[in-house]
C-alpha positions in Angstrom: 20.9 -4.5 -5.0 20.0 -5.2 -1.4 23.1 -3.3 -0.2 22.2 -0.3 -2.4 18.7 0.0 -1.0 19.9 -0.4 2.6 22.5 2.3 2.1 19.9 4.6 0.4 17.5 4.0 3.3 20.2 4.8 5.9 21.3 7.9 4.1 17.7 9.1 3.8 17.1 8.4 7.4 20.1 10.5 8.5 18.7 13.4 6.4 15.2 13.1 7.8 16.7 12.8 11.3 18.1 16.3 11.0 16.2 19.1 12.9 15.9 20.8 9.5 13.5 18.1 8.2 11.0 18.2 11.1 8.4 20.8 11.7 9.0 20.4 15.4 12.8 20.3 15.7 14.0 17.3 17.8 10.7 15.4 17.6 11.8 12.8 15.1 13.4 9.7 16.4 15.9 7.8 14.2 13.5 4.9 14.0 10.8 7.1 12.5 13.3 8.6 10.1 14.5 5.2 9.1 11.0 3.8 8.6 10.0 6.8 6.5 13.2 6.8 4.4 12.8 3.0 3.8 9.2 3.4 2.8 10.2 6.2 0.3 13.2 4.5 -1.3 11.2 1.2 -1.5 8.3 3.3 -3.0 5.9 1.8 -0.4 4.0 4.7 1.2 3.5 3.4 4.7 4.1 6.1 7.3 4.2 6.4 11.1 3.8 10.2 11.0 1.8 12.5 8.8 3.8 13.5 5.8 2.2 16.9 5.2 2.4 18.2 8.8 5.4 16.4 10.4 8.0 17.1 7.7 9.1 20.5 6.6 9.6 21.4 2.9 13.2 20.1 3.2 12.0 16.8 4.7 9.3 16.4 2.0 11.9 17.2 -0.6 14.1 14.4 0.8 11.2 12.0 0.7 10.4 13.0 -2.9 14.1 12.5 -3.9 14.1 9.1 -2.3 11.0 8.1 -4.2 12.5 9.2 -7.5 15.8 7.4 -6.8 14.0 4.2 -5.6 11.6 4.1 -8.5 14.1 4.9 -11.2 16.6 2.6 -9.7 14.4 -0.4 -9.4 13.1 0.0 -13.0 16.6 0.3 -14.3 18.2 -2.5 -12.3 15.3 -4.8 -12.9 15.5 -4.3 -16.7 19.3 -4.6 -16.6 19.1 -7.9 -14.7 16.5 -9.2 -17.2 18.7 -8.3 -20.1 22.1 -9.2 -18.6 20.8 -12.7 -17.9 20.7 -13.2 -21.6 24.5 -13.3 -21.6 24.3 -16.4 -19.5 22.0 -18.3 -21.8 22.9 -20.5 -24.8 23.4 -19.0 -28.2 20.1 -20.4 -29.4 18.2 -18.7 -26.5 20.1 -15.5 -27.2 19.1 -15.5 -30.8 15.5 -16.1 -30.0 15.5 -13.3 -27.4 17.2 -10.9 -29.7 14.6 -11.7 -32.4 11.8 -11.0 -30.0 13.5 -7.7 -28.9 13.8 -6.5 -32.5 16.6 -4.0 -32.9 17.4 -3.5 -29.3 21.1 -4.1 -28.4 20.8 -6.1 -25.2 24.3 -5.0 -24.2 23.7 -1.3 -24.6 23.3 -0.3 -20.9 23.4 3.4 -21.6 20.6 3.1 -24.1 18.5 1.3 -21.6 19.1 3.7 -18.7 18.4 6.7 -20.9 15.2 5.1 -22.1 14.0 4.6 -18.6 14.9 8.1 -17.6 13.1 9.6 -20.6 10.0 7.7 -19.9 10.0 8.5 -16.2 10.6 12.2 -16.6 8.3 12.7 -19.6 5.3 11.1 -17.8 6.0 12.8 -14.5 6.3 16.2 -16.2 3.1 15.8 -18.1 1.1 14.5 -15.2 2.5 17.2 -12.9 1.3 19.9 -15.3 -2.2 18.4 -15.4 -2.5 17.9 -11.7 -1.2 21.4 -11.0 -3.8 23.0 -13.2 -6.5 20.9 -11.5 -5.4 21.9 -8.0 -5.2 25.5 -9.1 -8.3 25.9 -11.2 -10.7 23.5 -9.6 -9.7 23.5 -6.0 -8.5 27.0 -5.5 -4.9 26.3 -4.5 -2.4 29.1 -5.0 -0.4 28.6 -8.2 2.9 27.9 -6.4 1.2 25.4 -4.0 -0.7 23.8 -6.9 2.6 23.3 -8.8 4.2 21.7 -5.8 1.2 19.4 -5.2 1.1 18.4 -8.9 4.8 17.5 -8.9 4.8 15.6 -5.7 1.8 13.5 -6.5 3.0 12.9 -10.1 6.3 11.5 -8.9 4.6 9.5 -6.2 2.0 8.1 -8.6 4.3 7.1 -11.4 6.7 5.4 -9.0 3.8 3.7 -7.3 4.9 5.2 -4.0 1.6 6.3 -2.6 3.0 9.2 -0.5 0.7 12.2 -0.2 1.1 15.5 1.5 -2.6 15.3 2.5 -3.3 13.7 5.9 -6.1 11.6 4.4 -4.3 10.8 1.1 -6.8 11.6 -1.6 -10.0 11.1 0.4 -10.7 14.8 0.1 -10.8 14.5 -3.7 -13.1 11.5 -3.8 -15.6 13.6 -5.8 -13.1 14.7 -8.4 -13.2 12.1 -11.1 -10.7 13.8 -13.4 -8.0 14.1 -10.7 -8.6 10.5 -9.6 -8.4 9.1 -13.1 -5.3 11.0 -13.9 -3.6 9.6 -10.8 -4.9 6.1 -11.6 -3.7 6.2 -15.2 -0.2 7.3 -14.0 -0.1 4.5 -11.5 -0.9 2.0 -14.2 1.7 3.4 -16.6 4.4 3.1 -13.9 3.2 -0.3 -12.9 3.5 -1.9 -16.4 7.2 -1.7 -16.6 9.7 -0.4 -19.1 10.0 -3.6 -21.1 6.3 -3.5 -21.8 6.4 0.2 -23.0 9.5 -0.6 -25.1 7.6 -3.3 -26.9 4.5 -1.1 -27.4 6.7 1.7 -28.7 8.4 -0.6 -31.3 5.1 -2.0 -32.6 2.3 0.3 -31.6 -0.1 -1.0 -34.2 0.8 -4.6 -34.1 -0.2 -6.0 -30.7 -0.3 -9.5 -32.1 3.5 -9.3 -32.6 4.2 -8.1 -29.1 6.3 -10.5 -27.1 4.8 -12.9 -24.5 5.8 -10.8 -21.5 4.1 -7.6 -22.8 0.9 -9.4 -23.9 0.6 -11.4 -20.6 1.3 -8.3 -18.5 -1.3 -6.1 -20.3 -4.0 -8.8 -20.4 -3.6 -9.7 -16.8 -3.6 -6.1 -15.7 -6.8 -5.3 -17.6 -8.6 -8.4 -16.1 -7.5 -7.5 -12.6 -8.6 -3.9 -13.0 -12.0 -4.8 -14.4 -12.7 -7.6 -11.9 -11.4 -5.6 -9.0 -13.6 -2.6 -9.8 -16.7 -4.8 -10.2 -16.1 -6.5 -6.9 -15.4 -3.2 -5.0 -18.6 -1.8 -6.4 -20.5 -4.8 -5.4 -19.1 -5.0 -1.8 -19.2 -1.3 -1.0 -22.1 0.1 -3.0 -24.4 0.5 0.1 -21.6 1.1 2.6 -22.1 4.6 4.0 -18.5 4.7 5.1 -17.2 4.4 1.5 -19.4 4.4 -1.7 -22.8 4.6 -0.1 -23.0 8.4 0.1 -21.5 9.1 -3.3 -23.2 9.8 -6.6 -23.3 7.1 -9.4 -20.4 8.7 -11.3 -18.3 9.1 -8.2 -19.1 5.6 -7.0 -17.9 4.1 -10.3 -14.8 6.3 -10.4 -13.8 5.4 -6.8 -14.4 1.7 -7.5 -12.1 1.8 -10.4 -9.6 3.9 -8.5 -9.7 1.5 -5.6 -9.0 -1.4 -8.0 -5.9 0.4 -9.3 -4.3 1.5 -6.0 -3.8 -1.9 -4.3 -1.6 -2.8 -7.2 1.2 -1.2 -5.1 0.2 2.5 -5.5 -0.9 3.1 -2.0 -3.2 6.1 -2.6 -6.7 5.9 -1.2 -9.8 8.0 -1.9 -11.9 5.8 0.4 -11.5 5.1 4.0 -9.7 1.7 4.0 -10.5 1.1 7.7 -14.2 1.6 6.9 -14.3 -1.0 4.1 -16.3 -4.2 4.6 -14.4 -7.5 5.2 -14.7 -8.8 1.7 -13.2 -5.6 0.3 -10.3 -5.8 2.7 -9.6 -9.4 1.7 -9.8 -8.4 -2.0 -7.4 -5.5 -1.3 -4.9 -8.0 0.3 -5.1 -10.3 -2.7 -4.4 -7.4 -5.1 -1.6 -6.1 -3.0 0.0 -9.6 -2.9 -0.2 -9.9 -6.8 1.2 -6.4 -7.4 2.0 -5.0 -10.9 4.3 -5.7 -13.8 7.9 -7.0 -13.7 10.8 -4.6 -14.1 8.5 -1.8 -13.0 8.0 0.4 -9.9 5.3 -1.9 -8.7 5.8 -4.6 -6.0 4.1 -7.9 -5.2 4.8 -11.2 -6.8 4.0 -9.5 -10.2 1.1 -10.1 -12.5 3.1 -12.4 -14.8 3.9 -14.7 -11.9 0.2 -14.8 -11.0 -1.0 -15.4 -14.5 1.6 -18.0 -15.3 0.6 -20.0 -12.2 -3.0 -19.8 -13.4 -2.0 -21.2 -16.8 0.0 -24.0 -15.1 -3.1 -25.0 -13.1 -5.3 -24.9 -16.2 -2.8 -27.1 -18.2 -2.7 -29.6 -15.3 -6.5 -29.7 -15.0 -6.8 -30.3 -18.7 -4.0 -32.9 -18.7 -1.9 -30.9 -21.2 1.8 -31.8 -21.2 2.8 -28.2 -22.0 1.8 -24.9 -20.6 0.9 -22.7 -23.5 0.2 -18.9 -23.3 -0.8 -17.0 -26.4 0.5 -19.8 -28.6 3.9 -19.8 -26.9 5.1 -22.8 -24.8 6.4 -21.7 -21.4 9.6 -23.6 -20.3 9.6 -25.7 -17.2 12.2 -23.5 -15.6 9.9 -20.4 -15.8 7.1 -22.4 -14.2 9.3 -23.5 -11.3 10.5 -19.9 -10.8 7.0 -18.6 -10.6 6.0 -21.2 -8.1 9.1 -20.5 -6.0 8.5 -16.7 -5.9 4.8 -17.2 -5.0 5.3 -19.7 -2.3 8.2 -17.8 -0.7 6.1 -14.7 -0.7 3.3 -16.6 1.1 5.8 -17.9 3.6 7.3 -14.5 4.3 3.8 -13.0 4.9 2.8 -15.7 7.3 6.1 -15.5 9.2 6.0 -11.7 9.3 2.5 -11.7 10.6 3.4 -14.1 13.4 6.3 -11.9 14.4 4.0 -8.8 14.4 1.5 -10.6 16.5 4.2 -11.5 19.0 5.5 -7.9 19.2 2.3 -5.8 18.9 -1.1 -6.1 20.7 -3.1 -5.4 17.6 -5.7 -7.6 15.9 -4.5 -10.3 13.5 -6.5 -9.0 10.6 -5.0 -5.5 10.9 -1.4 -6.9 11.2 -1.9 -9.2 8.2 -3.1 -6.3 6.1 -0.1 -4.2 7.1 2.3 -7.1 6.5 1.0 -7.7 3.0 1.0 -3.9 2.2 4.7 -3.7 3.3 5.9 -6.8 1.4 3.9 -5.7 -1.7 5.3 -2.2 -1.3 1.8 -0.8 -1.5 1.4 1.6 1.4 -2.3 1.1 2.1 -3.1 0.9 5.8 -6.0 0.4 8.1 -4.3 2.8 10.5 -2.3 0.2 12.4 1.2 1.2 11.3 1.6 4.3 13.5 0.5 2.0 16.5 3.2 -0.6 16.0 5.9 -1.1 18.6 9.5 -0.3 17.8 10.3 -4.0 17.1 7.3 -4.3 14.8 8.4 -1.2 12.9 11.8 -2.8 12.3 10.1 -5.9 11.0 8.1 -3.7 8.6 11.3 -2.1 7.5 12.7 -5.5 6.6 9.5 -6.4 4.8 9.6 -3.3 2.7 13.2 -3.9 1.6 12.6 -7.5 0.9 9.4 -6.7 -1.0 11.3 -4.2 -3.2 14.4 -6.2 -4.1 13.4 -9.8 -3.2 11.5 -11.0 -6.2 14.0 -9.5 -8.7 17.0 -10.8 -6.8 15.4 -14.2 -6.3 14.7 -14.5 -10.1 18.3 -13.6 -10.9 19.6 -16.1 -8.4 17.3 -18.9 -9.8 18.1 -18.1 -13.4 21.9 -18.0 -12.8 21.8 -21.3 -10.9 20.4 -23.2 -13.9 22.8 -25.9 -15.1 22.7 -29.3 -16.7 23.4 -32.5 -14.9 25.1 -35.5 -16.3 22.7 -37.8 -14.5 19.1 -38.1 -13.4 17.7 -39.8 -10.3 15.1 -42.6 -10.6 11.5 -41.3 -11.0 8.8 -42.1 -8.5 5.5 -40.3 -8.1 4.0 -39.4 -4.7 0.3 -39.1 -4.0 -0.8 -35.4 -4.6 -4.0 -33.9 -3.4 
């Protein structure tokens, strides 16, 4: 997986490096092309040049193709890994998993790939049509231009890429609730993951029978969206640089939209650099958490975050088992969640230190950019174009690690499980 994304990034960089891709032939360095290609194939959205003005139609087409390949690839590969791991489990575990999956043949790779492709293309086509009509009828764009804008932003939104051909992302449409809510809904759909939609499609009227992953992903997503919107509204309601100058409806809409986009979407309808410090910290937290597993979203994933919360709750209550929706979570899953979260924290801290050592920018700005890169979000306070060449290479590594790291790590941890014929003596250290 790592090799696949590296090769795709290098291939995209070569195409973007061509004079045909740049509005000003010869102005694009290979580092800029590599950074942009990596950001696209890792569906991140961070840029060092303006997407709408620097790149020609060909260059934007390359970026759009990389987004589609990166988004479709990660969904497919993530789901494939999740299902292929079943072959390495015991017969009892395989039977339980097959029972939870209903009639799905876990070995039918073609069926899985076709399912992901159908979901992606159907959603993107429908959203592209809606956005095209909106750009055409409400904002006066020519029909051809409106169709292009609709398609580009539909693909970018569903794949949680956050790329926009507008210099200010969607800030110019902060007073268009319909457009913002369509984009937000598309981002959420792409960020839930194919396994969740598969479970919903099988039992649309029986949520109580959905498997634990689907219920935990949906419940945590709803909680984060509601809490995030409420906190953004509270922090920014009187801020003239963000919500302070908007109407009540537009303020609520933008608070909700801002709660959605840090979950690895990368679009912004408000000036991120103009946000107050509590809002920036909230954005960093949401970017770190990310979206659903086996989806186009990044971060440590909502299931990891929620599971750690249930682990802490069980420990506080003194319960011997971690129980979620009347299902006991195995110890191995708890250790994997803890490992993924702590490694992500370590990577963010180490990357921020390296960025501080290679760029003369404030720590708060570099931390924000590092979390955005590792979470494959794409939100920026404007520091990314100011980074040194070394810092940009660090960010490239962060984006690739953020896109393939958690999935690859999970596979490695799961495949390394084995039984020992002995156990060491037990001794308890002082904790806390």
